[in-house]
VOVO-525015 format. One record per atom (N, C-alpha, C): x, y negated, z negated; residue in one letter. Coordinates in steps of 0.02 Angstrom, whole numbers, plus 50000, padded with zeros to 5 digits. Layout:
<atoms>
XYZA/...
</atoms>
This chain:
<atoms>
402365001050261M/402375007050304M/401675010050294M/401605013750353A/400955017050367A/401085024350345A/400665026650322K/400685035050292K/400595038050354K/401065044750359T/401015049250413T/400905056250372T/400615059950401R/400495064950370R/400835071250398R/401295073750341M/401665079150353M/401535086050356M/401095086850301V/400795093750295V/400155092950279V/399665098550294T/399045100750278T/398955107850251T/398895108050185Q/398605112950149Q/397965114550148Q/397705119750128F/397065122450118F/396965125650050F/396465126750019G/396415130149959G/395725131849957G/395545137049919L/394815139249909L/394775141349824L/394215138449801G/394075139849729G/393315140749713G/393105144449674S/392365145649653S/392365145949573S/391805145149548S/391535146449494S/390845148649496S/390795155349505I/390075157049526I/389755158549455I/389985160749407R/389445161049341R/389415154949316R/389885151549290S/389835144949260S/389525140149299S/389695141549370R/389505134249418R/389735127949388R/390325128549368N/390905121949356N/391165119749420N/390965115049442Y/391285112249497Y/391955108649496Y/391955107249416T/392775104549413T/393235109749426T/392895115749383Q/393425122049381Q/393575125449456Q/392955125249489A/393145127549562A/393435123649598A/393575117149589A/394215112549643A/394825113049608A/394675113649539A/395495114749497A/395765122049529A/395305127349554R/395605133049577R/395795132049649R/395415127849683A/395605127649753A/396245122549750A/396375119349725I/396945114649720I/397515119849704I/397455123849653R/397955129149640R/398275133749672R/397595135549716D/397685139249770D/398185137949823D/397985130849852A/398375126649904A/399165125849883A/399215123449814L/399925122649793L/400415127149784L/400065133449748W/400545137949726W/400585143649782W/400415142849836H/400495147049884H/401135143049931H/401365137949917N/401625134749954N/402265131149908N/402915130149937S/403475126149917S/403645120449961S/403385114849941L/403595109049987L/404225104449960L/404505104050000N/405205100250005N/405355093950052N/404675091050060V/404675086850112V/405055080950093V/404805078650033A/405105072450000A/405845072850001A/406065078549980D/406825079749970D/407215079250042D/406815081050094A/407065081450160A/407225075650190A/406835071250174F/406815063850193F/407125059350144F/407465061150094G/407895057550033G/407415052649989G/406815055649977F/406445053749925F/406275059049864F/406235054449808P/406175059249751P/405495061249764P/405345068149730K/404655071849734K/404035066349694K/404345062849655E/403755058049626E/403395052849667E/403855052449717A/403655047649765A/403125049849818A/403135055649831M/402555058649876M/401915057349859M/401645055249921L/400955052449917L/400445059749927L/399975061349886I/399505065949901I/398865065349907I/398715066149963D/397845065049987D/397465071049977D/396885071449937V/396645077249918V/395885075549942V/395525080649980A/394865081050001A/394555085849970A/394105085949927I/393635092049910I/392895090549925I/392865097049960G/392075097549976G/391595102949928G/391055098049903V/390655102449861V/389985101749869V/389445104549833Q/388855102849846Q/388595097649795Q/388845095849746Q/388795090949691Q/389375086749682Q/389605083049728P/390165078449713P/390085075549641P/389745072949626E/389545069949562E/389825073049490E/389825079749514A/389915085449461A/390625087349438A/391065083349490V/391795084649492V/392115079449453V/392545081649393D/392905077249356D/393645075649391D/393835071349425T/394375070249464T/394935068249410T/394815065049365A/395215062649319A/395655070049277A/395285074349277E/395555081349252E/395985085449299E/395715083949369L/396205086349422L/396875084149438L/396905077949404L/397515074449429L/398055078549393L/397935079849325G/398425084649291G/398625090349318G/398425092749374I/398715099949403I/399285097149444I/399355091949467F/399955090949512F/400525091449470F/401075093249491P/401825094749452P/402145088349462P/402075084749517Y/402255078549537Y/402045075049599Y/402095068849618G/401935064949664G/401345061849649G/400985057849687Q/400585053149669Q/399955055549713Q/399495059849670P/398935061349719P/398145057549705P/397915056749759T/397295053049763T/396805058349780T/396135059649743I/395725063949752I/395045060149769I/394735062749823T/394115060049857T/393605066249861T/392945066549832V/392605072549821V/392045070749869V/391775075349919E/391215074849967E/390735080149979E/390205079249997K/389695084150010K/389985087450066K/
</atoms>
């Protein structure tokens, strides 16, 4: 079955003093997640753990982002993270 986009969420994060790109990305993810409550999976009769989550992060230095660390932020679902400039 092909993926169907159900929701788009945006978040903003920064790390001005330490210039830590992973920390800034984590703040952006939390900003997007914590301001919303999604029950899309439940509405279609799927468990939350089955939800496919595609994350796109834009930063100046993509190689400086530790995507493995960011995966732990998601409370459920199957996140995939891509980082681009």
